[in-house]
C-alpha positions as CSV (number, residue, x, y, z in Angstrom):
1,X,2.7,-2.7,8.7
2,X,5.5,-0.2,8.7
3,X,4.7,3.5,8.2
4,X,6.9,5.5,6.0
5,X,7.9,9.0,6.7
6,X,6.4,11.6,4.3
7,X,3.3,9.4,3.6
8,X,1.3,10.8,6.5
9,X,1.3,13.7,8.9
10,X,-0.3,11.6,11.6
11,X,1.7,11.5,14.8
12,X,2.4,8.5,17.1
13,X,-0.1,9.7,19.6
14,X,-2.9,8.4,17.4
15,X,-5.4,5.6,18.2
16,X,-4.2,2.1,17.5
17,X,-7.4,1.5,15.6
18,X,-7.1,4.5,13.2
19,X,-6.4,3.5,9.6
20,X,-5.9,5.3,6.3
21,X,-4.9,4.1,2.9
22,X,-1.4,5.6,3.1
23,X,-0.5,2.9,5.6
24,X,-0.7,0.3,2.9
25,X,1.4,1.9,0.2
26,X,4.5,-0.2,-0.5
27,X,6.5,2.4,-2.3
28,X,9.6,4.5,-1.5
29,X,8.7,8.0,-0.6
30,X,9.7,10.4,-3.4
31,X,10.4,14.0,-2.1
32,X,9.9,15.4,-5.6
33,X,6.2,14.4,-5.6
34,X,3.9,16.6,-3.5
35,X,2.3,14.8,-0.5
36,X,-1.5,14.3,-1.1
37,X,-2.4,14.3,2.6
38,X,-5.4,12.0,1.8
39,X,-7.9,12.2,4.6
40,X,-9.8,9.0,3.9
41,X,-9.7,7.3,7.4
42,X,-11.6,4.6,9.1
43,X,-11.8,2.8,12.4
44,X,-10.7,-0.8,12.8
45,X,-13.5,-1.3,15.4
46,X,-16.3,-0.3,13.0
47,X,-14.6,-0.4,9.6
48,X,-16.3,2.9,8.8
49,X,-15.5,6.6,9.2
50,X,-17.3,6.6,12.6
51,X,-15.9,5.2,15.8
52,X,-17.9,2.9,18.1
53,X,-19.1,6.0,20.0
54,X,-20.7,7.3,16.7
55,X,-18.2,10.2,16.3
56,X,-16.1,10.9,13.2
57,X,-12.6,9.4,13.1
58,X,-9.5,11.4,12.1
59,X,-6.0,12.2,13.4
60,X,-7.3,14.8,15.8
61,X,-10.6,13.3,17.0
62,X,-9.1,9.9,17.8
63,X,-7.5,10.9,21.1
64,X,-7.3,9.7,24.6
65,X,-10.4,11.8,25.4
66,X,-12.5,9.1,23.7
67,X,-13.6,5.9,25.6
68,X,-12.8,3.8,22.5
69,X,-9.2,5.1,22.2
70,X,-6.4,2.5,22.3
71,X,-2.9,3.8,22.7
72,X,-0.6,2.9,19.8
């Protein structure tokens, strides 16, 4: 799935298993509409908001410091 600029502020140093609903939007980005920065994220390992290590998932926590991290 291709990520579109403007739909997320999540960088390319994120975990491969981190997901958020902005990844699945099939629409052109409209700069006249304010970005919502929706924080609803889940892990593809567990399909919940917690990773396999029991810790919360987000664009900051899902880093190489975690054992479950998989480089994108």
